[in-house]
C-alpha positions as CSV (number, residue, x, y, z in Angstrom):
1,X,-9.6,-30.4,-7.4
2,X,-12.4,-27.5,-7.6
3,X,-10.8,-23.9,-5.8
4,X,-12.8,-23.0,-2.7
5,X,-14.2,-20.3,-3.0
6,X,-14.5,-19.3,0.9
7,X,-10.7,-20.1,1.6
8,X,-8.8,-17.5,1.7
9,X,-5.6,-19.2,2.5
10,X,-6.5,-21.4,-1.7
11,X,-7.3,-18.5,-2.7
12,X,-4.4,-16.7,-1.8
13,X,-2.0,-18.9,-3.2
14,X,-3.6,-19.7,-6.4
15,X,-3.5,-15.8,-6.8
16,X,0.5,-15.9,-6.5
17,X,1.1,-18.3,-8.7
18,X,-0.1,-16.5,-11.4
19,X,3.3,-14.5,-12.5
20,X,1.5,-10.9,-13.1
21,X,4.1,-8.3,-12.9
22,X,2.6,-5.3,-14.2
23,X,1.2,-5.0,-16.9
24,X,0.9,-8.5,-17.0
25,X,-2.5,-10.0,-16.3
26,X,-1.2,-14.0,-16.3
27,X,-4.4,-15.4,-15.0
28,X,-5.0,-13.8,-12.2
29,X,-8.5,-11.9,-12.9
30,X,-9.8,-14.5,-15.2
31,X,-9.3,-16.5,-11.8
32,X,-11.4,-14.3,-9.9
33,X,-14.1,-14.2,-12.5
34,X,-13.9,-18.0,-12.3
35,X,-14.8,-17.6,-8.4
36,X,-17.0,-14.5,-8.8
37,X,-19.4,-15.7,-11.5
38,X,-21.0,-19.1,-9.8
39,X,-21.6,-16.6,-6.7
40,X,-24.0,-14.5,-8.7
41,X,-21.2,-11.6,-9.5
42,X,-21.6,-9.8,-13.2
43,X,-18.2,-9.8,-14.3
44,X,-16.8,-7.1,-16.4
45,X,-13.4,-7.9,-18.0
46,X,-11.8,-3.8,-18.9
47,X,-8.9,-3.7,-21.6
48,X,-8.0,0.2,-20.8
49,X,-5.4,1.9,-23.6
50,X,-4.0,5.0,-23.7
51,X,-1.2,5.8,-26.1
52,X,2.7,5.4,-25.5
53,X,1.7,3.0,-22.6
54,X,0.9,-0.7,-22.2
55,X,-2.8,-2.0,-22.4
56,X,-4.2,-3.0,-18.9
57,X,-6.6,-5.8,-17.7
58,X,-9.0,-5.0,-15.1
59,X,-12.0,-6.7,-13.3
60,X,-14.8,-5.4,-12.1
61,X,-17.5,-7.7,-10.5
62,X,-20.9,-6.7,-8.8
63,X,-23.5,-8.3,-7.2
64,X,-26.9,-6.5,-6.9
65,X,-29.1,-3.9,-7.4
66,X,-27.0,-0.7,-7.8
67,X,-26.6,2.5,-5.2
68,X,-28.8,5.3,-5.0
69,X,-31.5,2.7,-6.7
70,X,-31.6,-0.7,-4.4
71,X,-29.7,0.0,-1.2
72,X,-26.2,0.9,-0.4
73,X,-22.9,0.0,-2.7
74,X,-20.3,-1.3,-1.1
75,X,-16.9,-1.3,-2.8
76,X,-13.9,-3.3,-2.3
77,X,-10.7,-1.9,-4.5
78,X,-7.3,-4.1,-5.1
79,X,-4.8,-4.9,-6.9
80,X,-3.3,-8.4,-8.5
81,X,-0.6,-7.2,-10.2
82,X,2.9,-7.3,-8.2
83,X,6.5,-5.7,-8.8
84,X,9.4,-7.5,-10.0
85,X,10.6,-10.4,-7.8
86,X,14.2,-8.9,-8.2
87,X,16.8,-11.1,-7.8
88,X,15.2,-15.0,-7.3
89,X,18.0,-16.4,-6.6
90,X,17.8,-14.5,-3.3
91,X,14.4,-16.3,-2.7
92,X,14.3,-19.1,0.3
93,X,11.3,-19.8,-1.8
94,X,10.2,-19.9,-5.0
95,X,8.7,-16.0,-5.4
96,X,5.4,-17.7,-7.6
97,X,5.2,-20.9,-5.3
98,X,3.1,-19.6,-3.2
99,X,5.0,-22.3,-0.2
100,X,3.9,-22.2,3.5
101,X,6.6,-22.8,5.7
102,X,6.7,-22.5,9.6
103,X,3.1,-21.0,9.4
104,X,3.8,-18.1,6.6
105,X,3.0,-18.1,3.2
106,X,5.4,-16.9,0.7
107,X,5.5,-15.0,-2.6
108,X,5.3,-11.9,-5.0
109,X,2.3,-10.1,-3.9
110,X,1.0,-12.4,-0.7
111,X,1.3,-8.8,1.2
112,X,0.7,-6.3,-1.3
113,X,-1.5,-7.2,-1.8
114,X,-3.3,-10.9,-3.8
115,X,-4.0,-12.1,-0.2
116,X,-6.0,-9.0,0.9
117,X,-8.4,-9.8,-2.3
118,X,-8.5,-13.3,-1.7
119,X,-9.9,-12.4,2.3
120,X,-12.2,-10.2,0.7
121,X,-13.5,-12.3,-2.2
122,X,-14.0,-15.1,0.8
123,X,-15.4,-12.9,3.3
124,X,-18.0,-11.9,0.3
125,X,-18.8,-15.3,-0.5
126,X,-19.3,-16.5,2.7
127,X,-21.7,-13.5,3.9
128,X,-23.8,-14.2,0.0
129,X,-24.0,-18.1,1.2
130,X,-25.0,-17.0,5.1
131,X,-27.7,-15.2,3.3
132,X,-28.6,-16.4,0.6
133,X,-27.5,-13.9,-1.9
134,X,-26.9,-10.5,-1.2
135,X,-30.4,-8.6,1.0
136,X,-30.2,-5.6,-0.4
137,X,-27.9,-3.1,-2.2
138,X,-24.9,-3.9,-4.0
139,X,-21.5,-5.3,-3.3
140,X,-18.8,-5.5,-6.1
141,X,-14.7,-5.3,-6.7
142,X,-12.8,-3.1,-8.6
143,X,-9.6,-4.8,-9.2
144,X,-6.9,-3.8,-11.3
145,X,-3.5,-5.0,-13.2
146,X,-2.2,-1.4,-12.9
147,X,-2.0,-0.3,-9.1
148,X,2.1,-1.0,-9.3
149,X,2.5,1.0,-12.4
150,X,2.0,3.9,-14.2
151,X,-1.8,3.8,-12.6
152,X,-3.0,5.4,-15.8
153,X,-4.8,2.0,-17.4
154,X,-6.0,1.0,-14.3
155,X,-8.8,2.1,-11.2
156,X,-9.0,5.7,-12.3
157,X,-9.9,4.2,-15.5
158,X,-12.7,1.7,-13.9
159,X,-14.3,4.7,-12.0
160,X,-14.8,6.8,-15.0
161,X,-16.1,3.9,-16.8
162,X,-18.0,3.4,-13.6
163,X,-19.8,6.5,-13.4
164,X,-20.5,6.3,-17.3
165,X,-22.6,3.7,-16.2
166,X,-24.7,4.9,-13.3
167,X,-22.9,3.1,-10.6
168,X,-22.8,5.2,-7.1
169,X,-20.9,3.8,-4.7
170,X,-21.8,4.9,-1.2
171,X,-18.3,3.6,0.7
172,X,-15.1,1.7,-0.4
173,X,-12.6,-0.1,1.0
174,X,-9.2,-0.3,-0.5
175,X,-7.3,-3.6,1.1
176,X,-3.8,-2.3,0.8
177,X,-1.2,-3.4,3.6
178,X,-2.0,-0.5,5.9
179,X,-0.9,-2.6,9.2
180,X,2.3,-1.5,10.6
181,X,3.5,-4.0,13.3
182,X,0.4,-5.5,13.8
183,X,-2.8,-6.9,12.1
184,X,-5.2,-4.1,12.4
185,X,-3.4,-1.6,14.3
186,X,-3.5,0.9,11.5
187,X,-6.9,2.2,9.5
188,X,-5.6,4.5,6.5
189,X,-8.4,7.3,6.6
190,X,-6.8,9.2,4.2
191,X,-2.8,10.2,2.4
192,X,-0.9,13.0,1.6
193,X,-0.8,14.2,-1.7
194,X,2.3,13.9,-3.8
195,X,3.9,15.4,-6.8
196,X,7.4,15.7,-8.3
197,X,9.2,18.8,-9.5
198,X,12.5,18.7,-11.7
199,X,15.0,22.2,-11.0
200,X,17.4,22.6,-13.9
201,X,20.7,25.3,-13.6
202,X,21.8,26.5,-17.2
203,X,25.6,27.0,-16.5
204,X,28.2,26.9,-19.3
205,X,30.4,24.1,-20.3
206,X,34.0,24.2,-20.3
207,X,37.8,22.9,-19.4
208,X,37.9,22.4,-15.6
209,X,41.4,23.8,-15.8
210,X,39.6,26.5,-17.1
211,X,37.2,27.1,-14.9
212,X,36.6,31.0,-15.0
213,X,35.8,30.5,-18.7
214,X,32.7,28.4,-17.5
215,X,29.8,28.6,-15.8
216,X,29.9,25.3,-13.4
217,X,26.2,24.8,-12.5
218,X,26.9,21.7,-9.8
219,X,27.3,24.2,-6.7
220,X,24.8,26.9,-7.5
221,X,22.3,23.6,-8.1
222,X,23.5,22.0,-4.2
223,X,23.0,26.0,-3.0
224,X,19.2,25.5,-4.2
225,X,18.9,21.6,-3.4
226,X,20.1,22.8,0.4
227,X,17.2,26.0,0.5
228,X,14.6,23.1,-0.8
229,X,15.4,20.3,1.0
230,X,16.2,22.4,4.8
231,X,13.4,24.3,4.6
232,X,10.4,23.1,6.5
233,X,7.0,23.5,4.3
234,X,5.1,23.2,7.8
235,X,4.8,21.3,11.0
236,X,1.6,19.1,10.2
237,X,-1.7,19.1,11.3
238,X,-4.2,17.3,12.9
239,X,-4.4,14.2,10.9
240,X,-1.4,14.5,8.8
241,X,2.2,14.5,9.4
242,X,4.6,17.3,8.2
243,X,4.9,17.8,4.4
244,X,7.6,16.2,3.1
245,X,10.2,17.6,0.0
246,X,12.9,14.8,-0.6
247,X,16.0,15.2,-3.2
248,X,15.7,12.2,-5.3
249,X,17.7,12.5,-8.2
250,X,21.5,14.6,-9.1
251,X,22.1,14.4,-12.8
252,X,24.3,16.4,-15.3
253,X,24.7,15.9,-18.8
254,X,28.0,14.6,-18.2
255,X,31.1,11.5,-18.7
256,X,34.2,13.3,-18.1
257,X,36.0,14.4,-15.6
258,X,37.6,17.3,-16.8
259,X,34.9,19.3,-18.3
260,X,31.9,21.1,-16.8
261,X,28.8,20.7,-17.6
262,X,27.1,22.8,-19.5
263,X,23.4,22.1,-16.9
264,X,22.7,20.3,-14.1
265,X,19.5,18.7,-13.1
266,X,17.8,17.8,-9.5
267,X,14.5,16.1,-9.1
268,X,12.3,16.5,-6.1
269,X,9.5,14.3,-4.5
270,X,6.9,16.5,-2.5
271,X,4.4,14.8,0.2
272,X,2.3,17.5,1.1
273,X,-0.5,17.7,3.4
274,X,-4.2,18.9,3.9
275,X,-3.0,22.6,4.3
276,X,-1.7,23.0,0.6
277,X,-3.0,22.3,-2.5
278,X,-1.2,21.2,-5.4
279,X,-1.0,25.3,-6.5
280,X,-0.1,25.9,-3.4
281,X,3.2,23.4,-3.4
282,X,4.1,24.4,-7.1
283,X,4.3,28.2,-5.8
284,X,6.5,27.0,-3.0
285,X,8.8,25.2,-4.6
286,X,9.3,28.5,-7.2
287,X,9.3,30.7,-4.8
288,X,12.7,29.0,-2.6
289,X,14.2,27.8,-5.9
290,X,14.4,31.4,-7.3
291,X,15.4,32.5,-3.9
292,X,18.4,30.5,-4.0
293,X,18.9,31.0,-7.2
294,X,19.3,34.9,-7.0
295,X,21.6,34.5,-4.2
296,X,24.2,32.6,-6.5
297,X,23.4,34.1,-9.7
298,X,22.0,30.6,-11.1
299,X,19.2,30.5,-14.3
300,X,17.0,28.0,-13.8
301,X,13.8,26.3,-14.9
302,X,11.5,24.2,-13.2
303,X,8.8,21.5,-14.7
304,X,6.3,20.0,-12.2
305,X,4.6,16.0,-12.7
306,X,2.4,13.5,-11.4
307,X,0.1,14.1,-8.7
308,X,-2.5,12.3,-6.4
309,X,-4.0,14.9,-4.4
310,X,-4.3,14.6,-0.4
311,X,-7.6,13.3,0.8
312,X,-9.0,12.5,4.4
313,X,-12.5,10.1,5.2
314,X,-13.8,11.8,8.3
315,X,-14.4,9.4,10.4
316,X,-17.9,8.1,10.0
317,X,-20.5,4.8,9.8
318,X,-17.6,4.0,7.1
319,X,-14.8,4.3,9.7
320,X,-16.7,3.2,12.9
321,X,-17.6,0.4,11.4
322,X,-14.0,-1.2,10.8
323,X,-12.8,0.3,13.9
324,X,-16.0,-2.1,15.1
325,X,-14.8,-5.2,13.1
326,X,-11.3,-4.9,14.0
327,X,-12.3,-5.0,17.6
328,X,-14.9,-7.2,17.5
329,X,-12.6,-9.5,15.6
330,X,-8.7,-9.6,16.9
331,X,-9.4,-7.2,20.3
332,X,-7.1,-4.3,18.5
333,X,-8.2,-1.0,18.8
334,X,-6.8,0.7,15.3
335,X,-5.0,3.8,15.2
336,X,-6.7,6.3,12.1
337,X,-3.4,7.2,10.2
338,X,-2.3,9.1,7.2
339,X,0.9,8.1,7.0
340,X,3.1,6.2,4.3
341,X,2.9,6.4,0.8
342,X,-0.1,7.0,-1.8
343,X,-2.1,4.2,-3.6
344,X,-5.6,4.0,-5.8
345,X,-7.6,5.5,-3.0
346,X,-6.2,8.7,-4.4
347,X,-8.6,8.4,-7.5
348,X,-11.7,6.8,-5.7
349,X,-12.2,9.8,-2.7
350,X,-13.5,11.8,-5.1
351,X,-16.4,9.6,-5.5
352,X,-17.3,8.3,-2.6
353,X,-15.9,7.9,0.9
354,X,-12.8,5.5,1.2
355,X,-11.2,4.1,3.8
356,X,-8.0,1.4,3.9
357,X,-7.4,-1.5,5.9
358,X,-4.8,-4.8,5.0
359,X,-2.2,-6.9,5.9
360,X,0.9,-6.1,7.6
361,X,3.5,-4.2,5.2
362,X,6.8,-5.2,6.5
363,X,7.6,-7.2,3.9
364,X,6.1,-5.3,0.5
365,X,8.2,-5.1,-2.8
366,X,10.8,-7.2,-0.8
367,X,12.5,-10.7,-1.2
368,X,10.5,-13.4,0.5
369,X,7.4,-11.4,0.9
370,X,5.5,-13.4,3.2
371,X,2.5,-13.2,5.6
372,X,1.3,-15.3,8.7
373,X,-1.1,-17.6,7.4
374,X,-3.2,-16.8,10.8
375,X,-3.0,-13.3,9.4
376,X,-5.1,-13.9,6.0
377,X,-7.5,-16.3,8.5
378,X,-8.4,-13.1,10.8
379,X,-8.5,-10.5,8.3
380,X,-10.9,-12.5,6.4
381,X,-13.2,-12.3,9.4
382,X,-12.3,-8.8,9.6
383,X,-14.1,-8.2,6.5
384,X,-16.6,-10.4,6.9
385,X,-17.8,-8.9,10.1
386,X,-17.4,-5.2,7.9
387,X,-19.8,-6.5,5.3
388,X,-22.2,-7.6,7.6
389,X,-22.5,-4.2,9.9
390,X,-22.3,-2.5,6.2
391,X,-24.9,-3.8,5.1
392,X,-27.2,-4.4,8.1
393,X,-27.8,-0.8,8.5
394,X,-29.0,-0.3,5.0
395,X,-31.8,-3.1,6.2
């Protein structure tokens, strides 16, 4: 039986049944192409590569005349790749079975975020059917297979490819599971920046019975860890939580219990708000580490890696349209938030205003990931209302 492109539940189930653990496409993008092409979408399968990383397939699908040339361009961004299922025997339902039990759809990707992709596809199809096509402007989908991975061969490269082709996007909706307790209770309008730091304390290896002949780096590292972890960077801002520095890894190159190691290192994960730039954060971390090191006579080295800039989409038409859509469909007044982790919106904000709204996130990456079927239907109606309002303003 052919898949109904306006049925978000069956679309969700079909996508979940594709075991697309990063970086494998596993048929998910092919399924979307098969649904979108008959509706008039021009589909581009883009395999992105980079030395030392696995190749990743992505999909850019568009219908319309192009932003900046024939009206506004609204893009939906999402991903069909998922994290591994973990210990499959602990699942009450097959992780790629897409079973519906007591009104809940189970499966890896049900919440994060195959169902949201299905909701937008169904909403877009219904809008196009109701209007005999797209009256004006461009509607597109940027679907990556690298959001749960390194993020190297996915959205960031597709955006560059789009820019090189002259695609001008005026607004973007990301379907990440942003709802906290109830569908539509939060709309993400920004994200804190993030980066990682690694500090290494260099000591002198020796026998633990003759500590005076060695230089133990571990207690010195502990002092540095305490300084960095306990010193607040700021108190937060009107839109953002306080910046956070969390120690995430401590290691020594040592497997013996009677040997003082020659080095010890620790990693920090840092989430910073709009009071800081990446350079500011590096300076702050370096200052804290060097001050603590000087107090205990430690020789240290530092390196910084990973990036995701802080960004904020100020309230305006894009935000207002989504607030109205949530209110109209489910009667809820959504909060505008910037909390939580990060997403591919960290790449998109450089090209256009971006917001995020999706399903409830309380089971993402967990055993028995699941969402209520009722929420899938409601999110589709929210997206449909949002699309309608977005393009109505352009006519």
